[in-house]
N, CA, C, O and CB atoms as a CASP TS submission, in Angstrom:
PFRMAT TS
TARGET T0000
AUTHOR 0000-0000-0000
METHOD Language model
MODEL 1
PARENT N/A
ATOM      1  N   THR     1      90.477 -61.796  10.443  1.00  0.00           N
ATOM      2  CA  THR     1      91.736 -62.473  10.588  1.00  0.00           C
ATOM      3  C   THR     1      92.644 -61.497  11.318  1.00  0.00           C
ATOM      4  O   THR     1      92.160 -60.373  11.450  1.00  0.00           O
ATOM      5  CB  THR     1      92.331 -62.927   9.202  1.00  0.00           C
ATOM      6  N   PRO     2      94.130 -61.732  11.931  1.00  0.00           N
ATOM      7  CA  PRO     2      93.922 -61.428  12.923  1.00  0.00           C
ATOM      8  C   PRO     2      94.678 -60.137  13.376  1.00  0.00           C
ATOM      9  O   PRO     2      94.992 -59.774  14.509  1.00  0.00           O
ATOM     10  CB  PRO     2      94.062 -62.446  13.533  1.00  0.00           C
ATOM     11  N   GLY     3      94.919 -59.433  11.919  1.00  0.00           N
ATOM     12  CA  GLY     3      95.147 -58.721  12.331  1.00  0.00           C
ATOM     13  C   GLY     3      93.566 -57.527  12.310  1.00  0.00           C
ATOM     14  O   GLY     3      93.198 -56.631  13.070  1.00  0.00           O
ATOM     15  N   GLN     4      92.912 -58.207  10.851  1.00  0.00           N
ATOM     16  CA  GLN     4      91.900 -57.391  11.566  1.00  0.00           C
ATOM     17  C   GLN     4      90.913 -56.677  13.041  1.00  0.00           C
ATOM     18  O   GLN     4      90.428 -55.673  13.562  1.00  0.00           O
ATOM     19  CB  GLN     4      91.454 -57.773  11.126  1.00  0.00           C
ATOM     20  N   LEU     5      91.181 -58.426  13.129  1.00  0.00           N
ATOM     21  CA  LEU     5      90.439 -57.726  15.213  1.00  0.00           C
ATOM     22  C   LEU     5      91.364 -56.959  15.667  1.00  0.00           C
ATOM     23  O   LEU     5      91.118 -56.049  16.459  1.00  0.00           O
ATOM     24  CB  LEU     5      90.265 -59.062  16.861  1.00  0.00           C
ATOM     25  N   GLU     6      92.332 -57.178  15.303  1.00  0.00           N
ATOM     26  CA  GLU     6      93.729 -56.102  16.372  1.00  0.00           C
ATOM     27  C   GLU     6      93.169 -55.022  16.608  1.00  0.00           C
ATOM     28  O   GLU     6      92.742 -54.540  17.657  1.00  0.00           O
ATOM     29  CB  GLU     6      95.350 -55.532  15.621  1.00  0.00           C
ATOM     30  N   ALA     7      93.197 -54.563  15.294  1.00  0.00           N
ATOM     31  CA  ALA     7      93.010 -53.203  14.522  1.00  0.00           C
ATOM     32  C   ALA     7      91.312 -52.843  15.354  1.00  0.00           C
ATOM     33  O   ALA     7      91.202 -51.866  16.095  1.00  0.00           O
ATOM     34  CB  ALA     7      93.000 -53.481  12.328  1.00  0.00           C
ATOM     35  N   LEU     8      90.408 -53.561  15.142  1.00  0.00           N
ATOM     36  CA  LEU     8      88.974 -53.116  16.634  1.00  0.00           C
ATOM     37  C   LEU     8      89.162 -51.901  16.803  1.00  0.00           C
ATOM     38  O   LEU     8      90.306 -51.766  16.371  1.00  0.00           O
ATOM     39  CB  LEU     8      89.069 -53.824  18.453  1.00  0.00           C
ATOM     40  N   SER     9      88.658 -50.437  17.300  1.00  0.00           N
ATOM     41  CA  SER     9      89.126 -49.472  17.373  1.00  0.00           C
ATOM     42  C   SER     9      88.328 -49.300  19.244  1.00  0.00           C
ATOM     43  O   SER     9      88.782 -49.121  20.374  1.00  0.00           O
ATOM     44  CB  SER     9      88.778 -48.473  15.907  1.00  0.00           C
ATOM     45  N   MET    10      86.598 -49.538  18.460  1.00  0.00           N
ATOM     46  CA  MET    10      85.238 -49.547  19.430  1.00  0.00           C
ATOM     47  C   MET    10      85.685 -50.177  20.281  1.00  0.00           C
ATOM     48  O   MET    10      86.765 -50.766  20.259  1.00  0.00           O
ATOM     49  CB  MET    10      83.872 -50.138  19.018  1.00  0.00           C
ATOM     50  N   PRO    11      84.698 -50.122  21.379  1.00  0.00           N
ATOM     51  CA  PRO    11      84.480 -50.748  22.597  1.00  0.00           C
ATOM     52  C   PRO    11      84.372 -52.052  22.226  1.00  0.00           C
ATOM     53  O   PRO    11      83.506 -52.086  21.352  1.00  0.00           O
ATOM     54  CB  PRO    11      83.352 -50.275  23.363  1.00  0.00           C
ATOM     55  N   VAL    12      84.838 -53.245  22.449  1.00  0.00           N
ATOM     56  CA  VAL    12      83.991 -54.546  22.471  1.00  0.00           C
ATOM     57  C   VAL    12      84.369 -55.893  23.206  1.00  0.00           C
ATOM     58  O   VAL    12      85.467 -56.397  23.441  1.00  0.00           O
ATOM     59  CB  VAL    12      83.846 -54.925  21.135  1.00  0.00           C
ATOM     60  N   LEU    13      82.419 -56.511  23.631  1.00  0.00           N
ATOM     61  CA  LEU    13      83.121 -57.253  25.329  1.00  0.00           C
ATOM     62  C   LEU    13      82.299 -58.452  23.877  1.00  0.00           C
ATOM     63  O   LEU    13      81.561 -58.371  22.895  1.00  0.00           O
ATOM     64  CB  LEU    13      82.152 -56.806  27.923  1.00  0.00           C
ATOM     65  N   LEU    14      83.277 -59.699  24.862  1.00  0.00           N
ATOM     66  CA  LEU    14      82.824 -60.758  23.777  1.00  0.00           C
ATOM     67  C   LEU    14      82.152 -62.137  24.774  1.00  0.00           C
ATOM     68  O   LEU    14      82.952 -62.932  25.267  1.00  0.00           O
ATOM     69  CB  LEU    14      84.418 -61.302  22.672  1.00  0.00           C
ATOM     70  N   CYS    15      81.212 -62.246  24.914  1.00  0.00           N
ATOM     71  CA  CYS    15      80.900 -63.149  26.112  1.00  0.00           C
ATOM     72  C   CYS    15      80.291 -64.723  25.290  1.00  0.00           C
ATOM     73  O   CYS    15      79.316 -65.122  24.653  1.00  0.00           O
ATOM     74  CB  CYS    15      79.521 -62.236  27.270  1.00  0.00           C
ATOM     75  N   TRP    16      81.655 -65.238  25.839  1.00  0.00           N
ATOM     76  CA  TRP    16      81.020 -66.431  25.511  1.00  0.00           C
ATOM     77  C   TRP    16      80.675 -67.678  26.442  1.00  0.00           C
ATOM     78  O   TRP    16      81.721 -68.174  26.858  1.00  0.00           O
ATOM     79  CB  TRP    16      81.731 -66.846  24.600  1.00  0.00           C
ATOM     80  N   GLY    17      80.025 -68.057  26.704  1.00  0.00           N
ATOM     81  CA  GLY    17      78.957 -69.242  27.486  1.00  0.00           C
ATOM     82  C   GLY    17      79.905 -70.114  28.174  1.00  0.00           C
ATOM     83  O   GLY    17      81.052 -70.247  27.748  1.00  0.00           O
ATOM     84  N   GLY    18      79.500 -70.690  29.174  1.00  0.00           N
ATOM     85  CA  GLY    18      80.641 -71.030  29.946  1.00  0.00           C
ATOM     86  C   GLY    18      79.810 -72.168  29.605  1.00  0.00           C
ATOM     87  O   GLY    18      80.616 -72.646  28.807  1.00  0.00           O
ATOM     88  N   ALA    19      78.662 -73.132  29.568  1.00  0.00           N
ATOM     89  CA  ALA    19      78.168 -73.877  28.858  1.00  0.00           C
ATOM     90  C   ALA    19      78.340 -74.014  26.742  1.00  0.00           C
ATOM     91  O   ALA    19      77.635 -74.116  25.739  1.00  0.00           O
ATOM     92  CB  ALA    19      76.932 -73.545  29.485  1.00  0.00           C
ATOM     93  N   GLU    20      79.003 -73.970  26.936  1.00  0.00           N
ATOM     94  CA  GLU    20      79.349 -73.725  25.112  1.00  0.00           C
ATOM     95  C   GLU    20      79.331 -74.817  24.874  1.00  0.00           C
ATOM     96  O   GLU    20      79.748 -75.485  25.820  1.00  0.00           O
ATOM     97  CB  GLU    20      80.751 -73.063  24.421  1.00  0.00           C
ATOM     98  N   ARG    21      78.935 -75.582  23.732  1.00  0.00           N
ATOM     99  CA  ARG    21      78.525 -76.883  23.350  1.00  0.00           C
ATOM    100  C   ARG    21      78.758 -77.205  22.085  1.00  0.00           C
ATOM    101  O   ARG    21      78.642 -78.404  21.833  1.00  0.00           O
ATOM    102  CB  ARG    21      77.278 -77.093  23.562  1.00  0.00           C
ATOM    103  N   ILE    22      79.279 -75.956  20.541  1.00  0.00           N
ATOM    104  CA  ILE    22      79.009 -75.896  19.731  1.00  0.00           C
ATOM    105  C   ILE    22      80.283 -75.643  18.921  1.00  0.00           C
ATOM    106  O   ILE    22      80.801 -76.381  18.084  1.00  0.00           O
ATOM    107  CB  ILE    22      78.077 -75.271  19.793  1.00  0.00           C
ATOM    108  N   LEU    23      80.698 -74.368  19.378  1.00  0.00           N
ATOM    109  CA  LEU    23      82.246 -74.305  18.471  1.00  0.00           C
ATOM    110  C   LEU    23      83.025 -74.459  19.754  1.00  0.00           C
ATOM    111  O   LEU    23      82.389 -73.935  20.669  1.00  0.00           O
ATOM    112  CB  LEU    23      82.739 -72.617  17.428  1.00  0.00           C
ATOM    113  N   PRO    24      84.242 -75.018  20.192  1.00  0.00           N
ATOM    114  CA  PRO    24      85.676 -75.609  20.136  1.00  0.00           C
ATOM    115  C   PRO    24      86.034 -74.537  21.046  1.00  0.00           C
ATOM    116  O   PRO    24      85.877 -73.334  20.839  1.00  0.00           O
ATOM    117  CB  PRO    24      86.576 -75.751  18.593  1.00  0.00           C
ATOM    118  N   GLN    25      86.606 -75.174  22.231  1.00  0.00           N
ATOM    119  CA  GLN    25      87.646 -73.562  23.650  1.00  0.00           C
ATOM    120  C   GLN    25      88.740 -73.234  21.833  1.00  0.00           C
ATOM    121  O   GLN    25      89.110 -72.064  21.928  1.00  0.00           O
ATOM    122  CB  GLN    25      89.622 -74.830  26.267  1.00  0.00           C
ATOM    123  N   ALA    26      88.979 -73.500  21.211  1.00  0.00           N
ATOM    124  CA  ALA    26      90.371 -73.717  20.188  1.00  0.00           C
ATOM    125  C   ALA    26      89.828 -71.888  19.741  1.00  0.00           C
ATOM    126  O   ALA    26      90.499 -70.857  19.787  1.00  0.00           O
ATOM    127  CB  ALA    26      90.309 -75.516  18.435  1.00  0.00           C
ATOM    128  N   HIS    27      88.691 -72.054  19.420  1.00  0.00           N
ATOM    129  CA  HIS    27      87.608 -70.222  18.968  1.00  0.00           C
ATOM    130  C   HIS    27      87.679 -69.457  19.736  1.00  0.00           C
ATOM    131  O   HIS    27      87.548 -68.289  19.370  1.00  0.00           O
ATOM    132  CB  HIS    27      85.932 -70.060  18.855  1.00  0.00           C
ATOM    133  N   LEU    28      87.963 -69.800  21.412  1.00  0.00           N
ATOM    134  CA  LEU    28      87.916 -68.563  21.908  1.00  0.00           C
ATOM    135  C   LEU    28      89.199 -68.038  21.736  1.00  0.00           C
ATOM    136  O   LEU    28      89.478 -66.931  21.277  1.00  0.00           O
ATOM    137  CB  LEU    28      87.472 -68.509  23.221  1.00  0.00           C
ATOM    138  N   ASP    29      90.249 -69.231  22.284  1.00  0.00           N
ATOM    139  CA  ASP    29      91.805 -68.944  22.698  1.00  0.00           C
ATOM    140  C   ASP    29      92.252 -68.148  21.480  1.00  0.00           C
ATOM    141  O   ASP    29      93.293 -67.506  21.622  1.00  0.00           O
ATOM    142  CB  ASP    29      92.843 -70.422  22.944  1.00  0.00           C
ATOM    143  N   PHE    30      91.545 -68.079  20.144  1.00  0.00           N
ATOM    144  CA  PHE    30      92.258 -67.384  19.032  1.00  0.00           C
ATOM    145  C   PHE    30      91.362 -65.965  19.147  1.00  0.00           C
ATOM    146  O   PHE    30      91.948 -64.998  18.659  1.00  0.00           O
ATOM    147  CB  PHE    30      92.180 -68.290  17.387  1.00  0.00           C
ATOM    148  N   PHE    31      90.235 -65.729  19.629  1.00  0.00           N
ATOM    149  CA  PHE    31      89.485 -64.145  19.846  1.00  0.00           C
ATOM    150  C   PHE    31      90.493 -63.877  20.988  1.00  0.00           C
ATOM    151  O   PHE    31      91.371 -63.020  20.889  1.00  0.00           O
ATOM    152  CB  PHE    31      87.494 -64.018  20.400  1.00  0.00           C
ATOM    153  N   ARG    32      90.346 -64.529  21.897  1.00  0.00           N
ATOM    154  CA  ARG    32      91.251 -63.623  22.998  1.00  0.00           C
ATOM    155  C   ARG    32      92.833 -63.630  22.334  1.00  0.00           C
ATOM    156  O   ARG    32      93.726 -62.954  22.846  1.00  0.00           O
ATOM    157  CB  ARG    32      91.257 -64.471  24.823  1.00  0.00           C
ATOM    158  N   ALA    33      92.982 -64.195  21.538  1.00  0.00           N
ATOM    159  CA  ALA    33      95.074 -63.884  21.965  1.00  0.00           C
ATOM    160  C   ALA    33      94.640 -63.088  20.635  1.00  0.00           C
ATOM    161  O   ALA    33      95.598 -63.542  20.009  1.00  0.00           O
ATOM    162  CB  ALA    33      96.936 -65.651  21.878  1.00  0.00           C
ATOM    163  N   ASN    34      94.034 -62.330  19.741  1.00  0.00           N
ATOM    164  CA  ASN    34      93.879 -61.585  18.771  1.00  0.00           C
ATOM    165  C   ASN    34      93.069 -60.200  19.013  1.00  0.00           C
ATOM    166  O   ASN    34      93.236 -59.052  18.605  1.00  0.00           O
ATOM    167  CB  ASN    34      93.341 -62.390  17.862  1.00  0.00           C
ATOM    168  N   LEU    35      91.986 -60.906  19.977  1.00  0.00           N
ATOM    169  CA  LEU    35      91.213 -59.175  19.952  1.00  0.00           C
ATOM    170  C   LEU    35      91.876 -58.140  21.014  1.00  0.00           C
ATOM    171  O   LEU    35      92.657 -58.266  21.957  1.00  0.00           O
ATOM    172  CB  LEU    35      89.329 -59.220  20.497  1.00  0.00           C
ATOM    173  N   PRO    36      91.331 -57.283  20.534  1.00  0.00           N
ATOM    174  CA  PRO    36      92.668 -55.571  20.899  1.00  0.00           C
ATOM    175  C   PRO    36      92.275 -55.699  22.884  1.00  0.00           C
ATOM    176  O   PRO    36      91.517 -56.395  23.560  1.00  0.00           O
ATOM    177  CB  PRO    36      91.634 -52.900  19.740  1.00  0.00           C
ATOM    178  N   LYS    37      93.284 -54.600  23.178  1.00  0.00           N
ATOM    179  CA  LYS    37      93.510 -55.424  24.588  1.00  0.00           C
ATOM    180  C   LYS    37      92.410 -54.710  25.340  1.00  0.00           C
ATOM    181  O   LYS    37      92.299 -55.002  26.530  1.00  0.00           O
ATOM    182  CB  LYS    37      95.180 -55.275  25.417  1.00  0.00           C
ATOM    183  N   HIS    38      91.419 -53.644  24.726  1.00  0.00           N
ATOM    184  CA  HIS    38      90.770 -53.082  25.582  1.00  0.00           C
ATOM    185  C   HIS    38      89.340 -54.002  25.158  1.00  0.00           C
ATOM    186  O   HIS    38      88.369 -53.293  24.892  1.00  0.00           O
ATOM    187  CB  HIS    38      90.854 -51.391  25.482  1.00  0.00           C
ATOM    188  N   THR    39      89.141 -55.378  25.078  1.00  0.00           N
ATOM    189  CA  THR    39      88.014 -56.214  24.403  1.00  0.00           C
ATOM    190  C   THR    39      88.283 -56.685  25.891  1.00  0.00           C
ATOM    191  O   THR    39      89.346 -56.851  26.491  1.00  0.00           O
ATOM    192  CB  THR    39      88.139 -57.305  22.773  1.00  0.00           C
ATOM    193  N   ILE    40      86.370 -56.918  26.467  1.00  0.00           N
ATOM    194  CA  ILE    40      86.093 -57.292  27.623  1.00  0.00           C
ATOM    195  C   ILE    40      85.920 -59.020  26.919  1.00  0.00           C
ATOM    196  O   ILE    40      85.453 -59.368  25.835  1.00  0.00           O
ATOM    197  CB  ILE    40      84.710 -56.340  28.419  1.00  0.00           C
ATOM    198  N   ILE    41      86.423 -59.722  27.880  1.00  0.00           N
ATOM    199  CA  ILE    41      85.280 -61.025  27.680  1.00  0.00           C
ATOM    200  C   ILE    41      84.440 -61.833  29.194  1.00  0.00           C
ATOM    201  O   ILE    41      84.629 -61.921  30.407  1.00  0.00           O
ATOM    202  CB  ILE    41      86.328 -62.436  26.848  1.00  0.00           C
ATOM    203  N   GLU    42      83.832 -62.116  28.556  1.00  0.00           N
ATOM    204  CA  GLU    42      83.035 -62.801  29.409  1.00  0.00           C
ATOM    205  C   GLU    42      82.434 -63.835  29.532  1.00  0.00           C
ATOM    206  O   GLU    42      81.612 -64.178  28.682  1.00  0.00           O
ATOM    207  CB  GLU    42      82.442 -62.389  29.586  1.00  0.00           C
ATOM    208  N   ARG    43      82.814 -64.893  31.079  1.00  0.00           N
ATOM    209  CA  ARG    43      82.153 -66.610  30.427  1.00  0.00           C
ATOM    210  C   ARG    43      81.290 -66.897  31.429  1.00  0.00           C
ATOM    211  O   ARG    43      81.477 -67.225  32.600  1.00  0.00           O
ATOM    212  CB  ARG    43      83.354 -68.145  30.268  1.00  0.00           C
ATOM    213  N   PRO    44      80.266 -66.711  30.749  1.00  0.00           N
ATOM    214  CA  PRO    44      78.422 -66.594  32.100  1.00  0.00           C
ATOM    215  C   PRO    44      78.593 -68.313  31.767  1.00  0.00           C
ATOM    216  O   PRO    44      78.631 -68.957  30.718  1.00  0.00           O
ATOM    217  CB  PRO    44      75.953 -65.375  31.212  1.00  0.00           C
ATOM    218  N   ALA    45      78.676 -68.709  33.328  1.00  0.00           N
ATOM    219  CA  ALA    45      78.184 -70.121  33.030  1.00  0.00           C
ATOM    220  C   ALA    45      77.203 -70.712  32.902  1.00  0.00           C
ATOM    221  O   ALA    45      77.207 -71.943  32.907  1.00  0.00           O
ATOM    222  CB  ALA    45      78.432 -70.738  33.568  1.00  0.00           C
ATOM    223  N   ASN    46      75.292 -69.469  32.642  1.00  0.00           N
ATOM    224  CA  ASN    46      74.763 -71.286  32.177  1.00  0.00           C
ATOM    225  C   ASN    46      74.307 -70.159  30.869  1.00  0.00           C
ATOM    226  O   ASN    46      73.121 -69.865  30.724  1.00  0.00           O
ATOM    227  CB  ASN    46      73.018 -72.646  33.451  1.00  0.00           C
ATOM    228  N   TRP    47      75.233 -69.663  30.086  1.00  0.00           N
ATOM    229  CA  TRP    47      74.882 -69.490  28.606  1.00  0.00           C
ATOM    230  C   TRP    47      75.824 -70.234  27.677  1.00  0.00           C
ATOM    231  O   TRP    47      77.041 -70.418  27.662  1.00  0.00           O
ATOM    232  CB  TRP    47      74.911 -67.986  28.211  1.00  0.00           C
ATOM    233  N   GLY    48      74.621 -70.660  26.766  1.00  0.00           N
ATOM    234  CA  GLY    48      74.955 -71.280  25.581  1.00  0.00           C
ATOM    235  C   GLY    48      75.995 -70.843  24.772  1.00  0.00           C
ATOM    236  O   GLY    48      76.988 -70.175  25.061  1.00  0.00           O
ATOM    237  N   HIS    49      75.516 -71.456  23.401  1.00  0.00           N
ATOM    238  CA  HIS    49      75.558 -70.661  22.280  1.00  0.00           C
ATOM    239  C   HIS    49      74.959 -69.745  22.198  1.00  0.00           C
ATOM    240  O   HIS    49      75.491 -68.723  21.765  1.00  0.00           O
ATOM    241  CB  HIS    49      75.346 -71.098  21.388  1.00  0.00           C
ATOM    242  N   SER    50      73.304 -69.765  22.673  1.00  0.00           N
ATOM    243  CA  SER    50      73.216 -68.654  22.219  1.00  0.00           C
ATOM    244  C   SER    50      72.145 -68.288  23.301  1.00  0.00           C
ATOM    245  O   SER    50      71.013 -68.765  23.386  1.00  0.00           O
ATOM    246  CB  SER    50      72.948 -68.561  20.703  1.00  0.00           C
ATOM    247  N   PRO    51      72.757 -67.290  24.161  1.00  0.00           N
ATOM    248  CA  PRO    51      72.147 -66.477  25.094  1.00  0.00           C
ATOM    249  C   PRO    51      71.074 -66.522  25.398  1.00  0.00           C
ATOM    250  O   PRO    51      70.365 -66.896  26.332  1.00  0.00           O
ATOM    251  CB  PRO    51      72.213 -65.516  24.936  1.00  0.00           C
ATOM    252  N   PHE    52      70.972 -65.682  23.632  1.00  0.00           N
ATOM    253  CA  PHE    52      69.299 -64.405  23.853  1.00  0.00           C
ATOM    254  C   PHE    52      68.842 -65.952  24.371  1.00  0.00           C
ATOM    255  O   PHE    52      67.816 -65.837  25.041  1.00  0.00           O
ATOM    256  CB  PHE    52      68.011 -63.290  21.851  1.00  0.00           C
ATOM    257  N   LEU    53      69.205 -67.120  24.290  1.00  0.00           N
ATOM    258  CA  LEU    53      67.399 -68.435  24.482  1.00  0.00           C
ATOM    259  C   LEU    53      67.378 -69.304  26.124  1.00  0.00           C
ATOM    260  O   LEU    53      66.640 -70.035  26.784  1.00  0.00           O
ATOM    261  CB  LEU    53      67.545 -70.437  22.806  1.00  0.00           C
ATOM    262  N   ASP    54      68.814 -68.593  26.206  1.00  0.00           N
ATOM    263  CA  ASP    54      69.784 -69.267  27.741  1.00  0.00           C
ATOM    264  C   ASP    54      68.798 -68.241  28.193  1.00  0.00           C
ATOM    265  O   ASP    54      67.703 -68.559  28.657  1.00  0.00           O
ATOM    266  CB  ASP    54      71.962 -69.067  28.175  1.00  0.00           C
ATOM    267  N   ASP    55      69.192 -67.019  28.054  1.00  0.00           N
ATOM    268  CA  ASP    55      69.102 -66.514  29.104  1.00  0.00           C
ATOM    269  C   ASP    55      68.418 -65.113  28.731  1.00  0.00           C
ATOM    270  O   ASP    55      68.579 -64.393  29.717  1.00  0.00           O
ATOM    271  CB  ASP    55      70.388 -66.546  29.774  1.00  0.00           C
ATOM    272  N   PRO    56      67.689 -64.378  27.683  1.00  0.00           N
ATOM    273  CA  PRO    56      66.969 -63.621  27.009  1.00  0.00           C
ATOM    274  C   PRO    56      66.897 -62.100  28.143  1.00  0.00           C
ATOM    275  O   PRO    56      67.438 -61.116  27.639  1.00  0.00           O
ATOM    276  CB  PRO    56      65.501 -64.516  26.619  1.00  0.00           C
ATOM    277  N   ARG    57      66.574 -61.983  28.899  1.00  0.00           N
ATOM    278  CA  ARG    57      66.714 -60.879  30.153  1.00  0.00           C
ATOM    279  C   ARG    57      68.207 -61.066  30.966  1.00  0.00           C
ATOM    280  O   ARG    57      67.952 -60.486  32.021  1.00  0.00           O
ATOM    281  CB  ARG    57      65.326 -61.176  31.403  1.00  0.00           C
ATOM    282  N   GLY    58      68.771 -61.256  31.012  1.00  0.00           N
ATOM    283  CA  GLY    58      70.445 -61.474  31.704  1.00  0.00           C
ATOM    284  C   GLY    58      70.871 -61.487  30.263  1.00  0.00           C
ATOM    285  O   GLY    58      71.617 -60.509  30.220  1.00  0.00           O
ATOM    286  N   PHE    59      70.845 -62.033  29.000  1.00  0.00           N
ATOM    287  CA  PHE    59      71.881 -60.914  27.931  1.00  0.00           C
ATOM    288  C   PHE    59      70.951 -59.534  27.948  1.00  0.00           C
ATOM    289  O   PHE    59      71.334 -58.494  28.483  1.00  0.00           O
ATOM    290  CB  PHE    59      72.103 -61.593  25.875  1.00  0.00           C
ATOM    291  N   ALA    60      69.923 -59.657  27.411  1.00  0.00           N
ATOM    292  CA  ALA    60      69.467 -58.133  27.104  1.00  0.00           C
ATOM    293  C   ALA    60      70.120 -56.565  28.885  1.00  0.00           C
ATOM    294  O   ALA    60      70.153 -55.383  29.225  1.00  0.00           O
ATOM    295  CB  ALA    60      66.990 -58.471  26.963  1.00  0.00           C
ATOM    296  N   GLN    61      70.293 -57.322  29.091  1.00  0.00           N
ATOM    297  CA  GLN    61      70.637 -56.889  30.767  1.00  0.00           C
ATOM    298  C   GLN    61      71.844 -57.007  30.186  1.00  0.00           C
ATOM    299  O   GLN    61      71.530 -57.404  29.064  1.00  0.00           O
ATOM    300  CB  GLN    61      70.211 -57.874  32.362  1.00  0.00           C
ATOM    301  N   ARG    62      73.047 -56.923  30.206  1.00  0.00           N
ATOM    302  CA  ARG    62      74.113 -57.518  30.334  1.00  0.00           C
ATOM    303  C   ARG    62      74.578 -56.620  28.177  1.00  0.00           C
ATOM    304  O   ARG    62      75.647 -56.639  27.567  1.00  0.00           O
ATOM    305  CB  ARG    62      73.786 -59.716  30.854  1.00  0.00           C
ATOM    306  N   VAL    63      73.594 -56.188  27.874  1.00  0.00           N
ATOM    307  CA  VAL    63      74.009 -56.203  26.065  1.00  0.00           C
ATOM    308  C   VAL    63      73.765 -54.060  26.724  1.00  0.00           C
ATOM    309  O   VAL    63      74.509 -53.106  26.497  1.00  0.00           O
ATOM    310  CB  VAL    63      72.122 -57.467  24.166  1.00  0.00           C
ATOM    311  N   VAL    64      72.582 -54.113  27.434  1.00  0.00           N
ATOM    312  CA  VAL    64      72.167 -52.902  27.296  1.00  0.00           C
ATOM    313  C   VAL    64      73.132 -51.862  28.819  1.00  0.00           C
ATOM    314  O   VAL    64      73.215 -50.636  28.881  1.00  0.00           O
ATOM    315  CB  VAL    64      70.251 -53.068  27.326  1.00  0.00           C
ATOM    316  N   ALA    65      73.741 -52.924  29.883  1.00  0.00           N
ATOM    317  CA  ALA    65      74.756 -52.152  30.433  1.00  0.00           C
ATOM    318  C   ALA    65      75.614 -52.323  29.765  1.00  0.00           C
ATOM    319  O   ALA    65      75.887 -51.131  29.901  1.00  0.00           O
ATOM    320  CB  ALA    65      75.114 -52.290  31.594  1.00  0.00           C
ATOM    321  N   PHE    66      76.387 -52.676  29.109  1.00  0.00           N
ATOM    322  CA  PHE    66      78.116 -52.666  27.961  1.00  0.00           C
ATOM    323  C   PHE    66      77.427 -51.090  27.358  1.00  0.00           C
ATOM    324  O   PHE    66      78.041 -50.031  27.230  1.00  0.00           O
ATOM    325  CB  PHE    66      78.419 -54.582  26.043  1.00  0.00           C
ATOM    326  N   ALA    67      75.853 -51.386  27.032  1.00  0.00           N
ATOM    327  CA  ALA    67      76.365 -49.421  25.661  1.00  0.00           C
ATOM    328  C   ALA    67      76.416 -48.879  26.319  1.00  0.00           C
ATOM    329  O   ALA    67      77.405 -48.147  26.368  1.00  0.00           O
ATOM    330  CB  ALA    67      75.443 -48.361  24.424  1.00  0.00           C
ATOM    331  N   ARG    68      75.535 -48.803  27.221  1.00  0.00           N
ATOM    332  CA  ARG    68      75.413 -47.144  28.462  1.00  0.00           C
ATOM    333  C   ARG    68      77.024 -46.713  28.791  1.00  0.00           C
ATOM    334  O   ARG    68      77.470 -45.572  28.665  1.00  0.00           O
ATOM    335  CB  ARG    68      74.466 -47.624  30.578  1.00  0.00           C
ATOM    336  N   ALA    69      77.829 -47.967  29.268  1.00  0.00           N
ATOM    337  CA  ALA    69      79.117 -47.850  30.283  1.00  0.00           C
ATOM    338  C   ALA    69      80.155 -46.901  29.459  1.00  0.00           C
ATOM    339  O   ALA    69      80.969 -46.022  29.742  1.00  0.00           O
ATOM    340  CB  ALA    69      79.904 -49.529  30.663  1.00  0.00           C
ATOM    341  N   VAL    70      79.582 -47.699  28.030  1.00  0.00           N
ATOM    342  CA  VAL    70      80.493 -46.988  26.485  1.00  0.00           C
ATOM    343  C   VAL    70      80.219 -46.469  25.747  1.00  0.00           C
ATOM    344  O   VAL    70      80.866 -46.259  24.721  1.00  0.00           O
ATOM    345  CB  VAL    70      80.998 -47.503  25.617  1.00  0.00           C
ATOM    346  N   GLY    71      78.878 -45.983  26.093  1.00  0.00           N
ATOM    347  CA  GLY    71      78.212 -44.398  25.333  1.00  0.00           C
ATOM    348  C   GLY    71      78.224 -42.782  25.899  1.00  0.00           C
ATOM    349  O   GLY    71      77.720 -41.887  25.221  1.00  0.00           O
TER
END
């Protein structure tokens, strides 16, 4: 729910692929509107719905970099 998303206090990284073809734009709009202000939202151009398949190395590097930055 919007309230549950807004209440998240931990660091949040949302990577929404620029090549997403499964979920509609309205879903991203919902998350943008309801995730906390400290959320980082990124739109990697070549990532689709499954970035761990589209770009496994790039995805892993981004997750590790985020974890290091907040850890």
